[in-house]
N, C-alpha and C positions, 0 to 999 in steps of 0.2 A: 499197473502203477498202484499203489495201495495207499494213497494218502487220504482216502475218504472214510476210513474206519469201517463201519458196517456196510455190507454189500460191496466189498472190494472186488474190483475186476482183476482178471489175471492175464491181460494181454496188452501189448503196447506196440509202437512201431519204431523201426530203426531210423537213424538219421539218413537224410538224403544227400548230405553234403559232407563227406568224410574229410574234405580238404579244410573244413572249418574247425578241426580239432586243434586246440592250442596247447603247446607244451606247458607243463607246470614247472614249478621251481626245481623239482627233483628229477626231471626227465628231459629228453631231447626228441619228443615226438615229431616225426617228419610229416610234412604236408602229404596228404594222400593215404596215410595210414588209417585204416578203418577200425572202429571199436568193435570188439566181440563181447566176450563175457565180462560184465561189469562187476565190480566188487560189491559184496553184500553190504547192506546198511540197515540199521535199526530204524523202525518207524517211530516217530514221536507221536504218541497217541493224544497227548494233551495239547491244547492251544498254548503257543509260546510267543512271547513278545518279540517281534522281528528285530527291535532295536537291540536286544540282547543276543542276537544271533547273526550279526553282520548283515542284517537285511533291512535296509532303508531307514536309517536313523533320521528322525525328525520329519518323516513323511506324514502329511495330513491326510486323513481319510476323506474321500469324496465319493458319495453314492452315485452309481451309474443308473440312469433313469430309463434305459432301454428305448429312448425316443427314436433311435435308429436301428432297433433290433438288438439281439434275436427276438423272435416273436412267439407268442402263444397262438395256437390254431384259432382261437376266438378273435384274435386281432388281425389275422391275415388268412383269409379263406382261399385266396388265389394261389394255387400250388402248381399250375401248369409249368412244365419244363424243369421241375425239381426231381431229385432222386428221392423216392419214397422209401424210407427205412422204418416205417411204422411210427415209433415214438419220435422220430426225427426226420425232417425233410431238409435236404441241402440243395442249394442252387446248382444248376448245371453250368459249368464254365468250360469254354473251349480249351482242349488240351489237358484237362485235369485227369488224373488217375485216382480211382477210388479203391480202397481196400477195407475189408471188414475185419474186425478183431474179435476173436472168439475165446471162450473159456474151454480149454481142451477137455476138461472133465465132463462138463454139461453140454458142450457144443453151442451154448447160448452166445448170441452176438452181443458184445458188450460195448463196442465203440466203432467208430469209422475214422479212417485217415484219408486225407486228400493231399496228393502230391501235385505241385504246380510250379513250373519254372525253377526247379532245383530247390524248392522249399516244401515243407510239409506242415500240415495242421491235423492234429488228432483231436477229435470231438467226442465227448461222452456226456450223457445227460443222466441226472440223478433225481430222486424224490427229495423234496424239501418241505419244511413246515408251511402251514397255511399263512402264518402271521409274521414270519421273519425269515431273513436270508441266512445262508451258511458260509458265504465266501470269506467273511472276515476270519472265522475260525480256521477254515481250511487253508487259507493263505498262510497263516502262522504255522500250521502243521507242515506244510510243504517247505517253507523256508527253513524250519528247524531240521527237517529230514535232510535237505540238501547240504546244509552246513555240517551236520553231524557225520555225513559221508565224505567230508573233505572238500566240498565244493563251496561256491559262494552264492548268495541270494540277496538281491536288492529289491525292495518294494518301491515302485515308482508309479507316478500317475501316467496312465496310458489311454489308448483309444476306448477301452472298456472300463475305465475307472482304475482302481488300484490293481496292479499286476506285479508279477515277479520276473525280473530279469536274472537268470541263473547261469552259472557255469557248472556243468556236471562232470564229476571225475569219470574218466574212461580209461580202459586198458586195451591196447591193440594186441593182435596175434603175436607180435614180436616182443610183447611184454613191456612196451613203453607206456608211460602214463601221461595223461594230459587232461585238458578241460574242454568241454564242448558246450557252446551256448544253447540255451533253451529259454523260452518265454512262456510263462503260465498266466492264463487269464481265466476269470470266473465271472459268470453273469447269473444273478438271482432272478428268477421269474416266478409266476404264480404257481406255487407248489412244485416247482422244479428248479434245478440248478444245472447250468451248462458249464463245462470246463473245456478249455482249449489249450493245447500245448503246441507251440510253434518251434520248428527246428529248421536247420539250414539258414540261409541269409535272412529269412523272415524273423529269425530269433533276435536279430540285433540291428537290422537295417530297415528303417521305416518305409523307404521306397520299395524295397523288395517285399515287404509285408503287406502292402496296400491291397493287392488282389485277394489275399487270404483273409485279411481283416474284413473286407467287403463281403466275402463269402460267409464268414461267421456271423456277420450282421444280418444276413439274409436267411439264416436258419430258422425253421419253424418247428416248435415242439408241440407234440400231442400227448398230453398227460391223461392217462385213463382214470376212471373214477374209483379204482381200487385203493383201499387203505394201504399205505406203504410206510415203512419206517424212514425217517430222514436219512439220506445218504445211500439208500438202496439204489442200485443201478436200474435204470429204465431200459429194459432189453430191447434191442432192435430186431428188425426182420429183414429177410433177404429181399432185395428189390426185384421187380419184374423188368427184364431187359427186352427191348424191342428186337434185338438181333438174335435172340435164342434164349435157351434156358440159362438162368444165372448159375446153376450148379455146374454147367459145363465149363465155366470160366474160373471156378474157385479152386485154388491149390489146397493142399492139406493144411490144417490149422498150424499156426506157428507154435514153436515150443512155448509152453506156458510160462508166464512171468509172474512171480509172486510179489507181494508187497515188499519183501526184503531184497529182491533182485535189483531194485533201483535202476530201471531201464525204461524211461518213457519214450525211447526212440527206436523201438523194435517194430518192424513192419509186419502187419498181419496178412492174411491171404488176399491177394489182389483179385478184384472181381470185374472191373470194367474200366474202360477209358472213354470218357465223354468227349465227343468231337462236335 
């Protein structure tokens, strides 16, 4: 996904609920059609007012105070039962499947996706300034990019403060065009920023999103002491699995996705199922 400017990551995950593709005004996309190659789209580098891009007219900003997470490692030292990915620890939930996302060129792990009950959550963590958050600017950039690619983006008040409820343009193997829902959230922390992208029913149904919302709230970030430019990706590490070597369970890295590919719903190499 490439909406973070510097330090853009080159991997994302595919939707887990192809039946949630909605036909647009110009097509007759049937239920069950899966999206494949998505149309290219230009990245809006500058912050754009969402009200001028069909994204949440009149919405008031409300800062998210992280009183219920996600957490910095200095705030939550108890990590037992969590999946340790280095810069990021995620809670273990019965039935969830975890996949890591990699940059094919560098093999660096740039994000993690969790699939649970036919919904998915992609999580990435980035460096941020010491004194201010970056979600306000990033939110405008995402909204502008979605709209410029022919989708829609509404900024609304959500569980984690201001979030984007989007409909992303997709094209199936049969050439049919439609829109697929996605939900973008961002949380500013101490010198870090966490972004989550929800797909499947969790993108539009609060009841279906509850488990993944709680999982995101339970995330713990470990920011190292190195100086980093704002928006640089905090790289993750391969977890140690109790049932054997993690490398034995990893598929080949997925086809790289550039900033212009506009596909936040492509699945990375699957590594484990937590039971």
